[in-house]
C-alpha angles and dihedrals in degrees: 000000000000115000127188120209116197113192129182098257131109119314109171119186107026094197087070090062095044088063092052106038098099128083101049120127095203131015121203122191119203109218107284090021084085087073091056090047091054092049089053095046092246121145108204126210093222141024113196135181141057092303094232096131103035115102119244092239092049090047092051092046092052093048090051088051092055098246115167116248129205107188125194133182118260090237105070142123097243132061120241089248090055089052091053091051090052091050092049090052090050090051090056100254115183093175126033126192120189123201120190092015095131131053147112094323101083092185091057091045094053092044092053092050095048093042090049089050091060089063092046086061088058090057098264122138112232128183131173110211137190138146095269103028140035120189117199121194108212132190099163125002134348123188113199130191096197125162116267111257095027120127123250126184124194121200130178113234123213117347098002135268135262133194093035117171129179124190128180095034137112088242109038125193131205123199096324134152122242118202109214087214093058113031123193104170097090125131101003116168129225112239105166140015138283103025125210127207115179135169129189098200132011132020129287128202108212114200112201111189116203085180129008115238 
């Protein structure tokens, strides 16, 4: 099952999303993400969170359309995005795509990445997507077809990663260990296609930049 999670982060060019909004089995909006869904003409299956950032008009519209709500108090131990990941897991998601999951709040971005990595450990596929950046969370093998000359960064998530191999990049790696407390996989460059990123143990976050900010 493919699940789309729309958070209330940064989106950028909305036309990019219009071309990719089909093909999801379930769509979950995180609080103010409902506003982005409405702008894109997307009717979600669920809206979750404490509803502190969703506009009144958007809230009323979604209620009239029969969207399911899962409301939580503002004072809680989990973020709204974590709640949406839990719901996606309960729905039986195999593949989770997150829109708006990165942005100016670095704390939220890091929380989203680490929380998503927890579900990758369970065997789920999780990808953060936007017009300028895709972030793939990898616990085995990732095959990319990125554009030559584009920038890719590879970071270890959690306790570090071992058996890391990179092929198709200016700076290849072969069966190395990356310490999460001292990263050295930043700003690599694609030199051939396809590209291969593999890891024997641990989880990698692979940042593919279509454009550098």
